[in-house]
Each structure stands twice: as C-alpha cells, then as structure tokens.
TORKOL-4160 file (C-alpha; in steps of 0.2 Angstrom, whole numbers, padded with zeros to 4 digits, m for minus):
403
<pt num="1" X="0111" Y="0147" Z="0103"/>
<pt num="2" X="0110" Y="0165" Z="0098"/>
<pt num="3" X="0091" Y="0171" Z="0095"/>
<pt num="4" X="0086" Y="0185" Z="0083"/>
<pt num="5" X="0070" Y="0192" Z="0084"/>
<pt num="6" X="0058" Y="0189" Z="0071"/>
<pt num="7" X="0054" Y="0206" Z="0060"/>
<pt num="8" X="0043" Y="0198" Z="0046"/>
<pt num="9" X="0023" Y="0193" Z="0047"/>
<pt num="10" X="0026" Y="0175" Z="0044"/>
<pt num="11" X="0040" Y="0163" Z="0050"/>
<pt num="12" X="0044" Y="0144" Z="0045"/>
<pt num="13" X="0048" Y="0130" Z="0058"/>
<pt num="14" X="0056" Y="0116" Z="0047"/>
<pt num="15" X="0056" Y="0099" Z="0055"/>
<pt num="16" X="0067" Y="0084" Z="0050"/>
<pt num="17" X="0061" Y="0068" Z="0059"/>
<pt num="18" X="0073" Y="0053" Z="0063"/>
<pt num="19" X="0069" Y="0036" Z="0073"/>
<pt num="20" X="0071" Y="0044" Z="0091"/>
<pt num="21" X="0074" Y="0062" Z="0088"/>
<pt num="22" X="0070" Y="0076" Z="0076"/>
<pt num="23" X="0081" Y="0092" Z="0069"/>
<pt num="24" X="0072" Y="0108" Z="0068"/>
<pt num="25" X="0077" Y="0126" Z="0062"/>
<pt num="26" X="0067" Y="0144" Z="0062"/>
<pt num="27" X="0067" Y="0154" Z="0046"/>
<pt num="28" X="0057" Y="0171" Z="0044"/>
<pt num="29" X="0050" Y="0177" Z="0027"/>
<pt num="30" X="0065" Y="0186" Z="0022"/>
<pt num="31" X="0076" Y="0169" Z="0024"/>
<pt num="32" X="0084" Y="0176" Z="0040"/>
<pt num="33" X="0089" Y="0159" Z="0050"/>
<pt num="34" X="0083" Y="0165" Z="0068"/>
<pt num="35" X="0085" Y="0149" Z="0077"/>
<pt num="36" X="0094" Y="0132" Z="0072"/>
<pt num="37" X="0099" Y="0119" Z="0067"/>
<pt num="38" X="0094" Y="0112" Z="0083"/>
<pt num="39" X="0093" Y="0092" Z="0087"/>
<pt num="40" X="0077" Y="0087" Z="0100"/>
<pt num="41" X="0073" Y="0069" Z="0106"/>
<pt num="42" X="0057" Y="0064" Z="0101"/>
<pt num="43" X="0048" Y="0064" Z="0117"/>
<pt num="44" X="0034" Y="0077" Z="0125"/>
<pt num="45" X="0047" Y="0087" Z="0134"/>
<pt num="46" X="0059" Y="0090" Z="0119"/>
<pt num="47" X="0044" Y="0096" Z="0109"/>
<pt num="48" X="0039" Y="0107" Z="0123"/>
<pt num="49" X="0059" Y="0113" Z="0124"/>
<pt num="50" X="0056" Y="0118" Z="0106"/>
<pt num="51" X="0040" Y="0127" Z="0106"/>
<pt num="52" X="0047" Y="0137" Z="0120"/>
<pt num="53" X="0063" Y="0141" Z="0112"/>
<pt num="54" X="0053" Y="0147" Z="0095"/>
<pt num="55" X="0041" Y="0159" Z="0109"/>
<pt num="56" X="0056" Y="0167" Z="0113"/>
<pt num="57" X="0059" Y="0175" Z="0094"/>
<pt num="58" X="0042" Y="0175" Z="0087"/>
<pt num="59" X="0029" Y="0189" Z="0093"/>
<pt num="60" X="0012" Y="0183" Z="0096"/>
<pt num="61" X="0005" Y="0191" Z="0081"/>
<pt num="62" X="0018" Y="0182" Z="0069"/>
<pt num="63" X="0009" Y="0169" Z="0058"/>
<pt num="64" X="0019" Y="0153" Z="0062"/>
<pt num="65" X="0020" Y="0137" Z="0049"/>
<pt num="66" X="0027" Y="0121" Z="0053"/>
<pt num="67" X="0032" Y="0108" Z="0040"/>
<pt num="68" X="0037" Y="0090" Z="0045"/>
<pt num="69" X="0045" Y="0080" Z="0031"/>
<pt num="70" X="0034" Y="0063" Z="0031"/>
<pt num="71" X="0048" Y="0049" Z="0036"/>
<pt num="72" X="0036" Y="0033" Z="0037"/>
<pt num="73" X="0027" Y="0032" Z="0054"/>
<pt num="74" X="0041" Y="0041" Z="0065"/>
<pt num="75" X="0035" Y="0058" Z="0059"/>
<pt num="76" X="0017" Y="0055" Z="0064"/>
<pt num="77" X="0017" Y="0060" Z="0084"/>
<pt num="78" X="0022" Y="0077" Z="0077"/>
<pt num="79" X="0007" Y="0078" Z="0067"/>
<pt num="80" X="m0006" Y="0080" Z="0081"/>
<pt num="81" X="m0012" Y="0097" Z="0082"/>
<pt num="82" X="m0015" Y="0097" Z="0100"/>
<pt num="83" X="0006" Y="0097" Z="0102"/>
<pt num="84" X="0007" Y="0112" Z="0095"/>
<pt num="85" X="0000" Y="0131" Z="0101"/>
<pt num="86" X="m0016" Y="0136" Z="0095"/>
<pt num="87" X="m0016" Y="0146" Z="0079"/>
<pt num="88" X="0001" Y="0138" Z="0072"/>
<pt num="89" X="m0001" Y="0130" Z="0055"/>
<pt num="90" X="0006" Y="0111" Z="0055"/>
<pt num="91" X="0008" Y="0105" Z="0036"/>
<pt num="92" X="0015" Y="0088" Z="0030"/>
<pt num="93" X="0029" Y="0088" Z="0016"/>
<pt num="94" X="0031" Y="0075" Z="0003"/>
<pt num="95" X="0050" Y="0068" Z="0006"/>
<pt num="96" X="0050" Y="0066" Z="m0014"/>
<pt num="97" X="0048" Y="0084" Z="m0014"/>
<pt num="98" X="0060" Y="0088" Z="0000"/>
<pt num="99" X="0074" Y="0078" Z="m0012"/>
<pt num="100" X="0070" Y="0087" Z="m0027"/>
<pt num="101" X="0071" Y="0104" Z="m0018"/>
<pt num="102" X="0089" Y="0098" Z="m0013"/>
<pt num="103" X="0093" Y="0093" Z="m0031"/>
<pt num="104" X="0088" Y="0112" Z="m0036"/>
<pt num="105" X="0099" Y="0118" Z="m0024"/>
<pt num="106" X="0113" Y="0108" Z="m0030"/>
<pt num="107" X="0115" Y="0096" Z="m0016"/>
<pt num="108" X="0107" Y="0080" Z="m0024"/>
<pt num="109" X="0121" Y="0069" Z="m0018"/>
<pt num="110" X="0122" Y="0077" Z="m0001"/>
<pt num="111" X="0110" Y="0073" Z="0014"/>
<pt num="112" X="0113" Y="0080" Z="0031"/>
<pt num="113" X="0099" Y="0089" Z="0044"/>
<pt num="114" X="0106" Y="0106" Z="0040"/>
<pt num="115" X="0103" Y="0103" Z="0020"/>
<pt num="116" X="0086" Y="0094" Z="0022"/>
<pt num="117" X="0081" Y="0110" Z="0034"/>
<pt num="118" X="0086" Y="0121" Z="0022"/>
<pt num="119" X="0076" Y="0112" Z="0006"/>
<pt num="120" X="0061" Y="0110" Z="0019"/>
<pt num="121" X="0061" Y="0130" Z="0024"/>
<pt num="122" X="0063" Y="0133" Z="0005"/>
<pt num="123" X="0047" Y="0123" Z="0002"/>
<pt num="124" X="0037" Y="0131" Z="0017"/>
<pt num="125" X="0041" Y="0148" Z="0011"/>
<pt num="126" X="0034" Y="0142" Z="m0007"/>
<pt num="127" X="0017" Y="0138" Z="0001"/>
<pt num="128" X="0021" Y="0118" Z="m0001"/>
<pt num="129" X="0014" Y="0106" Z="0010"/>
<pt num="130" X="m0004" Y="0101" Z="0015"/>
<pt num="131" X="m0012" Y="0102" Z="0031"/>
<pt num="132" X="m0008" Y="0089" Z="0044"/>
<pt num="133" X="m0021" Y="0080" Z="0056"/>
<pt num="134" X="m0035" Y="0081" Z="0045"/>
<pt num="135" X="m0038" Y="0063" Z="0043"/>
<pt num="136" X="m0053" Y="0056" Z="0051"/>
<pt num="137" X="m0054" Y="0039" Z="0063"/>
<pt num="138" X="m0061" Y="0032" Z="0049"/>
<pt num="139" X="m0047" Y="0035" Z="0038"/>
<pt num="140" X="m0034" Y="0029" Z="0050"/>
<pt num="141" X="m0045" Y="0013" Z="0053"/>
<pt num="142" X="m0046" Y="0009" Z="0034"/>
<pt num="143" X="m0029" Y="0012" Z="0030"/>
<pt num="144" X="m0023" Y="0000" Z="0047"/>
<pt num="145" X="m0034" Y="m0014" Z="0041"/>
<pt num="146" X="m0030" Y="m0011" Z="0023"/>
<pt num="147" X="m0010" Y="m0013" Z="0026"/>
<pt num="148" X="m0013" Y="m0026" Z="0039"/>
<pt num="149" X="m0021" Y="m0038" Z="0026"/>
<pt num="150" X="m0010" Y="m0032" Z="0013"/>
<pt num="151" X="0005" Y="m0039" Z="0022"/>
<pt num="152" X="m0003" Y="m0055" Z="0027"/>
<pt num="153" X="m0008" Y="m0060" Z="0010"/>
<pt num="154" X="0010" Y="m0057" Z="0007"/>
<pt num="155" X="0017" Y="m0068" Z="0021"/>
<pt num="156" X="0003" Y="m0081" Z="0015"/>
<pt num="157" X="0009" Y="m0082" Z="m0004"/>
<pt num="158" X="0027" Y="m0083" Z="0003"/>
<pt num="159" X="0022" Y="m0097" Z="0016"/>
<pt num="160" X="0011" Y="m0105" Z="0002"/>
<pt num="161" X="0027" Y="m0107" Z="m0010"/>
<pt num="162" X="0037" Y="m0115" Z="0005"/>
<pt num="163" X="0024" Y="m0126" Z="0007"/>
<pt num="164" X="0023" Y="m0132" Z="m0010"/>
<pt num="165" X="0041" Y="m0136" Z="m0008"/>
<pt num="166" X="0037" Y="m0147" Z="0008"/>
<pt num="167" X="0022" Y="m0155" Z="m0002"/>
<pt num="168" X="0034" Y="m0161" Z="m0016"/>
<pt num="169" X="0046" Y="m0169" Z="m0005"/>
<pt num="170" X="0030" Y="m0178" Z="0005"/>
<pt num="171" X="0019" Y="m0182" Z="m0009"/>
<pt num="172" X="0030" Y="m0182" Z="m0026"/>
<pt num="173" X="0019" Y="m0180" Z="m0041"/>
<pt num="174" X="0003" Y="m0173" Z="m0031"/>
<pt num="175" X="0004" Y="m0157" Z="m0041"/>
<pt num="176" X="0001" Y="m0166" Z="m0058"/>
<pt num="177" X="m0013" Y="m0173" Z="m0052"/>
<pt num="178" X="m0019" Y="m0157" Z="m0043"/>
<pt num="179" X="m0010" Y="m0141" Z="m0051"/>
<pt num="180" X="m0017" Y="m0127" Z="m0037"/>
<pt num="181" X="m0014" Y="m0140" Z="m0023"/>
<pt num="182" X="m0017" Y="m0126" Z="m0009"/>
<pt num="183" X="m0030" Y="m0116" Z="m0019"/>
<pt num="184" X="m0041" Y="m0129" Z="m0019"/>
<pt num="185" X="m0053" Y="m0136" Z="m0003"/>
<pt num="186" X="m0048" Y="m0154" Z="m0009"/>
<pt num="187" X="m0029" Y="m0149" Z="m0010"/>
<pt num="188" X="m0028" Y="m0143" Z="0007"/>
<pt num="189" X="m0037" Y="m0157" Z="0014"/>
<pt num="190" X="m0025" Y="m0170" Z="0005"/>
<pt num="191" X="m0011" Y="m0158" Z="0011"/>
<pt num="192" X="m0018" Y="m0158" Z="0028"/>
<pt num="193" X="m0024" Y="m0177" Z="0030"/>
<pt num="194" X="m0014" Y="m0186" Z="0017"/>
<pt num="195" X="0004" Y="m0180" Z="0015"/>
<pt num="196" X="0009" Y="m0198" Z="0016"/>
<pt num="197" X="0003" Y="m0205" Z="0000"/>
<pt num="198" X="0002" Y="m0223" Z="0006"/>
<pt num="199" X="m0013" Y="m0216" Z="0017"/>
<pt num="200" X="m0021" Y="m0211" Z="0002"/>
<pt num="201" X="m0017" Y="m0226" Z="m0008"/>
<pt num="202" X="m0024" Y="m0239" Z="0005"/>
<pt num="203" X="m0040" Y="m0228" Z="0007"/>
<pt num="204" X="m0044" Y="m0229" Z="m0012"/>
<pt num="205" X="m0058" Y="m0220" Z="m0023"/>
<pt num="206" X="m0073" Y="m0224" Z="m0015"/>
<pt num="207" X="m0068" Y="m0222" Z="0003"/>
<pt num="208" X="m0058" Y="m0206" Z="m0001"/>
<pt num="209" X="m0074" Y="m0198" Z="m0007"/>
<pt num="210" X="m0084" Y="m0203" Z="0008"/>
<pt num="211" X="m0069" Y="m0197" Z="0020"/>
<pt num="212" X="m0071" Y="m0179" Z="0011"/>
<pt num="213" X="m0088" Y="m0181" Z="0013"/>
<pt num="214" X="m0090" Y="m0182" Z="0029"/>
<pt num="215" X="m0081" Y="m0165" Z="0032"/>
<pt num="216" X="m0092" Y="m0156" Z="0020"/>
<pt num="217" X="m0082" Y="m0157" Z="0005"/>
<pt num="218" X="m0089" Y="m0165" Z="m0011"/>
<pt num="219" X="m0076" Y="m0172" Z="m0022"/>
<pt num="220" X="m0079" Y="m0176" Z="m0039"/>
<pt num="221" X="m0075" Y="m0196" Z="m0044"/>
<pt num="222" X="m0063" Y="m0191" Z="m0058"/>
<pt num="223" X="m0053" Y="m0179" Z="m0046"/>
<pt num="224" X="m0053" Y="m0194" Z="m0033"/>
<pt num="225" X="m0046" Y="m0206" Z="m0044"/>
<pt num="226" X="m0031" Y="m0196" Z="m0050"/>
<pt num="227" X="m0027" Y="m0191" Z="m0032"/>
<pt num="228" X="m0027" Y="m0210" Z="m0028"/>
<pt num="229" X="m0017" Y="m0215" Z="m0044"/>
<pt num="230" X="m0004" Y="m0200" Z="m0039"/>
<pt num="231" X="m0003" Y="m0208" Z="m0021"/>
<pt num="232" X="0001" Y="m0225" Z="m0028"/>
<pt num="233" X="0014" Y="m0219" Z="m0042"/>
<pt num="234" X="0022" Y="m0210" Z="m0029"/>
<pt num="235" X="0041" Y="m0212" Z="m0027"/>
<pt num="236" X="0047" Y="m0214" Z="m0009"/>
<pt num="237" X="0059" Y="m0201" Z="m0003"/>
<pt num="238" X="0071" Y="m0203" Z="0012"/>
<pt num="239" X="0067" Y="m0185" Z="0017"/>
<pt num="240" X="0048" Y="m0188" Z="0017"/>
<pt num="241" X="0045" Y="m0190" Z="0035"/>
<pt num="242" X="0053" Y="m0174" Z="0042"/>
<pt num="243" X="0044" Y="m0165" Z="0027"/>
<pt num="244" X="0029" Y="m0171" Z="0034"/>
<pt num="245" X="0032" Y="m0164" Z="0049"/>
<pt num="246" X="0038" Y="m0146" Z="0044"/>
<pt num="247" X="0022" Y="m0146" Z="0032"/>
<pt num="248" X="0011" Y="m0150" Z="0047"/>
<pt num="249" X="0017" Y="m0133" Z="0056"/>
<pt num="250" X="0017" Y="m0123" Z="0040"/>
<pt num="251" X="m0002" Y="m0127" Z="0037"/>
<pt num="252" X="m0006" Y="m0123" Z="0055"/>
<pt num="253" X="0002" Y="m0106" Z="0052"/>
<pt num="254" X="m0007" Y="m0105" Z="0035"/>
<pt num="255" X="m0023" Y="m0108" Z="0044"/>
<pt num="256" X="m0019" Y="m0093" Z="0056"/>
<pt num="257" X="m0015" Y="m0082" Z="0041"/>
<pt num="258" X="m0030" Y="m0087" Z="0033"/>
<pt num="259" X="m0039" Y="m0082" Z="0049"/>
<pt num="260" X="m0032" Y="m0064" Z="0050"/>
<pt num="261" X="m0034" Y="m0061" Z="0032"/>
<pt num="262" X="m0053" Y="m0065" Z="0034"/>
<pt num="263" X="m0054" Y="m0054" Z="0050"/>
<pt num="264" X="m0045" Y="m0039" Z="0042"/>
<pt num="265" X="m0058" Y="m0041" Z="0028"/>
<pt num="266" X="m0073" Y="m0042" Z="0041"/>
<pt num="267" X="m0066" Y="m0025" Z="0047"/>
<pt num="268" X="m0064" Y="m0017" Z="0031"/>
<pt num="269" X="m0082" Y="m0021" Z="0027"/>
<pt num="270" X="m0087" Y="m0013" Z="0043"/>
<pt num="271" X="m0076" Y="0002" Z="0041"/>
<pt num="272" X="m0077" Y="0006" Z="0022"/>
<pt num="273" X="m0096" Y="0010" Z="0022"/>
<pt num="274" X="m0093" Y="0027" Z="0034"/>
<pt num="275" X="m0078" Y="0033" Z="0021"/>
<pt num="276" X="m0079" Y="0042" Z="0005"/>
<pt num="277" X="m0074" Y="0027" Z="m0003"/>
<pt num="278" X="m0090" Y="0016" Z="m0002"/>
<pt num="279" X="m0096" Y="0023" Z="m0018"/>
<pt num="280" X="m0084" Y="0013" Z="m0026"/>
<pt num="281" X="m0093" Y="m0003" Z="m0023"/>
<pt num="282" X="m0105" Y="0002" Z="m0035"/>
<pt num="283" X="m0092" Y="m0004" Z="m0050"/>
<pt num="284" X="m0094" Y="m0020" Z="m0055"/>
<pt num="285" X="m0078" Y="m0029" Z="m0049"/>
<pt num="286" X="m0072" Y="m0017" Z="m0036"/>
<pt num="287" X="m0077" Y="m0026" Z="m0019"/>
<pt num="288" X="m0073" Y="m0021" Z="m0001"/>
<pt num="289" X="m0053" Y="m0026" Z="m0003"/>
<pt num="290" X="m0051" Y="m0017" Z="m0019"/>
<pt num="291" X="m0061" Y="m0001" Z="m0015"/>
<pt num="292" X="m0052" Y="0000" Z="0003"/>
<pt num="293" X="m0035" Y="m0004" Z="m0003"/>
<pt num="294" X="m0038" Y="0012" Z="m0015"/>
<pt num="295" X="m0044" Y="0022" Z="0000"/>
<pt num="296" X="m0031" Y="0017" Z="0011"/>
<pt num="297" X="m0017" Y="0023" Z="m0003"/>
<pt num="298" X="m0026" Y="0040" Z="m0007"/>
<pt num="299" X="m0028" Y="0046" Z="0011"/>
<pt num="300" X="m0038" Y="0062" Z="0011"/>
<pt num="301" X="m0047" Y="0063" Z="m0006"/>
<pt num="302" X="m0044" Y="0084" Z="m0001"/>
<pt num="303" X="m0027" Y="0083" Z="m0005"/>
<pt num="304" X="m0028" Y="0079" Z="m0024"/>
<pt num="305" X="m0032" Y="0092" Z="m0036"/>
<pt num="306" X="m0036" Y="0080" Z="m0049"/>
<pt num="307" X="m0034" Y="0062" Z="m0056"/>
<pt num="308" X="m0017" Y="0067" Z="m0065"/>
<pt num="309" X="m0009" Y="0071" Z="m0047"/>
<pt num="310" X="m0015" Y="0054" Z="m0041"/>
<pt num="311" X="m0009" Y="0046" Z="m0056"/>
<pt num="312" X="0007" Y="0053" Z="m0057"/>
<pt num="313" X="0011" Y="0049" Z="m0040"/>
<pt num="314" X="0007" Y="0031" Z="m0041"/>
<pt num="315" X="0021" Y="0031" Z="m0052"/>
<pt num="316" X="0012" Y="0025" Z="m0066"/>
<pt num="317" X="0016" Y="0041" Z="m0080"/>
<pt num="318" X="0029" Y="0038" Z="m0091"/>
<pt num="319" X="0047" Y="0043" Z="m0091"/>
<pt num="320" X="0049" Y="0056" Z="m0104"/>
<pt num="321" X="0067" Y="0064" Z="m0109"/>
<pt num="322" X="0068" Y="0075" Z="m0123"/>
<pt num="323" X="0082" Y="0086" Z="m0128"/>
<pt num="324" X="0088" Y="0094" Z="m0146"/>
<pt num="325" X="0073" Y="0086" Z="m0154"/>
<pt num="326" X="0077" Y="0068" Z="m0149"/>
<pt num="327" X="0065" Y="0061" Z="m0138"/>
<pt num="328" X="0068" Y="0046" Z="m0126"/>
<pt num="329" X="0052" Y="0038" Z="m0116"/>
<pt num="330" X="0038" Y="0024" Z="m0114"/>
<pt num="331" X="0042" Y="0015" Z="m0099"/>
<pt num="332" X="0032" Y="0020" Z="m0082"/>
<pt num="333" X="0043" Y="0030" Z="m0070"/>
<pt num="334" X="0038" Y="0018" Z="m0054"/>
<pt num="335" X="0043" Y="0032" Z="m0044"/>
<pt num="336" X="0029" Y="0036" Z="m0031"/>
<pt num="337" X="0018" Y="0026" Z="m0019"/>
<pt num="338" X="0019" Y="0007" Z="m0022"/>
<pt num="339" X="0002" Y="0005" Z="m0012"/>
<pt num="340" X="m0007" Y="0017" Z="m0023"/>
<pt num="341" X="0000" Y="0009" Z="m0039"/>
<pt num="342" X="m0006" Y="m0008" Z="m0034"/>
<pt num="343" X="m0022" Y="m0002" Z="m0029"/>
<pt num="344" X="m0024" Y="0007" Z="m0046"/>
<pt num="345" X="m0020" Y="m0009" Z="m0056"/>
<pt num="346" X="m0029" Y="m0019" Z="m0045"/>
<pt num="347" X="m0045" Y="m0007" Z="m0051"/>
<pt num="348" X="m0040" Y="m0008" Z="m0068"/>
<pt num="349" X="m0041" Y="m0027" Z="m0067"/>
<pt num="350" X="m0057" Y="m0027" Z="m0059"/>
<pt num="351" X="m0063" Y="m0015" Z="m0073"/>
<pt num="352" X="m0055" Y="m0027" Z="m0087"/>
<pt num="353" X="m0065" Y="m0043" Z="m0079"/>
<pt num="354" X="m0082" Y="m0036" Z="m0076"/>
<pt num="355" X="m0085" Y="m0020" Z="m0086"/>
<pt num="356" X="m0091" Y="m0021" Z="m0104"/>
<pt num="357" X="m0084" Y="m0005" Z="m0110"/>
<pt num="358" X="m0066" Y="m0008" Z="m0101"/>
<pt num="359" X="m0067" Y="m0024" Z="m0110"/>
<pt num="360" X="m0070" Y="m0016" Z="m0127"/>
<pt num="361" X="m0057" Y="m0003" Z="m0123"/>
<pt num="362" X="m0044" Y="m0018" Z="m0118"/>
<pt num="363" X="m0049" Y="m0027" Z="m0134"/>
<pt num="364" X="m0046" Y="m0012" Z="m0145"/>
<pt num="365" X="m0028" Y="m0010" Z="m0135"/>
<pt num="366" X="m0026" Y="m0028" Z="m0140"/>
<pt num="367" X="m0031" Y="m0027" Z="m0157"/>
<pt num="368" X="m0017" Y="m0014" Z="m0159"/>
<pt num="369" X="m0005" Y="m0026" Z="m0153"/>
<pt num="370" X="m0002" Y="m0019" Z="m0135"/>
<pt num="371" X="0004" Y="m0032" Z="m0123"/>
<pt num="372" X="m0004" Y="m0035" Z="m0106"/>
<pt num="373" X="0007" Y="m0023" Z="m0097"/>
<pt num="374" X="0003" Y="m0009" Z="m0107"/>
<pt num="375" X="m0016" Y="m0014" Z="m0105"/>
<pt num="376" X="m0015" Y="m0014" Z="m0088"/>
<pt num="377" X="m0008" Y="0002" Z="m0085"/>
<pt num="378" X="m0021" Y="0010" Z="m0098"/>
<pt num="379" X="m0034" Y="0002" Z="m0088"/>
<pt num="380" X="m0027" Y="0008" Z="m0073"/>
<pt num="381" X="m0029" Y="0026" Z="m0078"/>
<pt num="382" X="m0047" Y="0023" Z="m0084"/>
<pt num="383" X="m0050" Y="0017" Z="m0066"/>
<pt num="384" X="m0040" Y="0031" Z="m0058"/>
<pt num="385" X="m0051" Y="0044" Z="m0067"/>
<pt num="386" X="m0067" Y="0034" Z="m0063"/>
<pt num="387" X="m0063" Y="0032" Z="m0045"/>
<pt num="388" X="m0058" Y="0050" Z="m0043"/>
<pt num="389" X="m0075" Y="0057" Z="m0050"/>
<pt num="390" X="m0085" Y="0044" Z="m0040"/>
<pt num="391" X="m0076" Y="0049" Z="m0024"/>
<pt num="392" X="m0078" Y="0068" Z="m0028"/>
<pt num="393" X="m0095" Y="0068" Z="m0033"/>
<pt num="394" X="m0100" Y="0055" Z="m0020"/>
<pt num="395" X="m0112" Y="0046" Z="m0035"/>
<pt num="396" X="m0114" Y="0028" Z="m0039"/>
<pt num="397" X="m0107" Y="0022" Z="m0054"/>
<pt num="398" X="m0116" Y="0026" Z="m0071"/>
<pt num="399" X="m0109" Y="0015" Z="m0086"/>
<pt num="400" X="m0116" Y="0025" Z="m0099"/>
<pt num="401" X="m0105" Y="0039" Z="m0093"/>
<pt num="402" X="m0090" Y="0030" Z="m0096"/>
<pt num="403" X="m0092" Y="0020" Z="m0111"/>
C-alpha cells in the first residue's frame, strides 16, 4: 500500500460499512487520494490498524474528518467517539445522500465500495454529515423500546388475522354475532373458553353471564343472547378439532405478545419524561406511545434545522416534476424514514380526533372535496410543525396559538 503524506490542513476519511467488514480511504482537501481503498474486518484490531495507517500519512496538526455512511445497525460500533483518536471529528452520513452523490457523479446504476467511498469523500469535503455519538442514553432507550413495541404490535396484528381464520373453522358464525372478537374482552373469553360452540350452547345465556361475571367480566344480556344463538346455529366442520388445538396455542402466544406490548409501554412511560419529547404529551391525543414513537423517529432534535426538513425526511412531501412549462405532481414521494412517516401520521390522527382547531381544519378540507388520505397528510404536516415547535421551545401546547 503506497502512502502519500498529506499536505493540506484537512483530510477526510471515508468509511463504507458492511455486515462484517468496512472499506475506507483517505483523501486530502485537494482531492488527492492518500490511502485506499482498503478493506478491514469489523473488529477492534481492524479499526486500530486503520488508525495506525492513517497516522503514518497524517501529521498531528492536520484536521481529520471521518465520515461513516449509515448502514442499519452495522455501522454503530464505529460511531463511538472512544474508538477514534482524540480530536478527530466523526460524522454520520445519510445513505440517501450518498446515493444521490453517486447519481451526480454519473454512477447511479453502479455501486461498488470504491465508488461509494468517492461519493462519501465528496460529501465530507462539502461539509455534509452530522456529528456522531451525540445521542444521550435516554434517546437510545427511547428508540429501543419504541422499536420493540412497534415490532410486537405488528406481530400481534398478524397473529390476530391468523386467529380469526382458526376461529372461523372452530366456531363458524361467531364473527356475525361479535364482529370484533379479539378486540373485546368478551370475545377473548369466548375464543379461549368456548371455541367449541356446543359448550356455549349447552351453557345457555344466564349461565354464560354468570360464568363471565365470575371472571370479572360484565356481559350484557343482548350480547350473551347473540353469542348463544350463534353457538346453537353453528354448522359443524371436520377441521374444527384441530383448529381448536391450533387456536389454543395461538391464544397463548397472543397473551405473551400483549404482555410484551404492555411492558414496552411501561418502559416508555418511564423513559419519556427524561427526554425532550415529553412536552408533546401536553397535546390532547398525544399520549406516551405517540410521543415516544415521534421521539424515536426524530432522534437528536438538534439534527433538524426546521420542520420542513423533518417533513421531507418522512417522505410526505409531494413529488413535483416540471419541464418546459408542464408540471406533474400530487403524489407523496414516500422516500424517507418509514418510522418518521408513521409517527407524523399518528400525531395527525391524534389531532384530528381530539383538537378542536384541527377538527375544524379537517372539516374545511373535507368540504373542499379532499379525501381521507389527503386530510391525513395535511394533518400530519400540521402536527409536524406543532411537534417541532414544542420540542424546540420546550413549552406546553397552547391551543390558541395554533387555532
């Protein structure tokens, strides 16, 4: 590996991270390649060898700027400031920006480590990237528990869909008497104890009401009568026995997912008050879960110059194409953070259901013929501006200011 001694006042170190290894190169301010590209294992010795190699060509008085392209969670071990020599600036780069830089260089369809390193180098020389390692422990905990809850909720939703199929096989006609079986306590009771409709039919209405009361559940007589009638009218199926066995196993898994979701929400309730996003709970409809999801998606608030950058990063900005006086736009881009997009839409829904000013705004859009998707995006835009201002100023929500 031939080394060239740096002559400028600043050099940049581009790092392209993979799952088990990373590639790196060193370039000075005059775009003269000093080292690399070099492949190294994603280990402590691999990073130490890299630092020693850079030290051989970089004088102590030269400013070193390290740029690491975000790669899911694989790049995170390299973000620790303790892993780098004191005085080196370590920044994290958005992979979308790296892709765009490749396009600017005429290499949109070519992706290699060497070309990625060149794109990262150009971004570093242009001053792009945000400081790494600035996140506090509370931000890490908030993101971890919010992601954990989101994954469990998605798994629970998928499991509920499968459970409904097993219920239809074990107890045909139950959803006609109780449409939201798994979303109600009485439905959960029937699924767990009376997947065999003959048992519920034999029990009868009054005894079923007493059965539920003994388990702390009050069931209204009209509901009980509908369920018992559905049990008596249910058609037997040959696959009902095995469906009930699978149903019992899935119900146990559903109970465990419910427990994990509850635990995650309890942890969020503990962590959120220590974060800058706790002020969001002053808005009606923005509880712990919605506020924590927004905080986890935003990360370090100091990264964002204004709400417009946040909204654009969520992929909710409309696509616009204009050439020679002809314009084509209207659909949202969907390019950006899925978590941030979901968080903003959830905040918008919270406003829609609870804030009078937002309700009047939504009603005005509806009167103009806007459909639900457009209204949801408009309210997400409104929620984005409110949330950004509250976190920035650390003040409680004042409805009169946003009326």
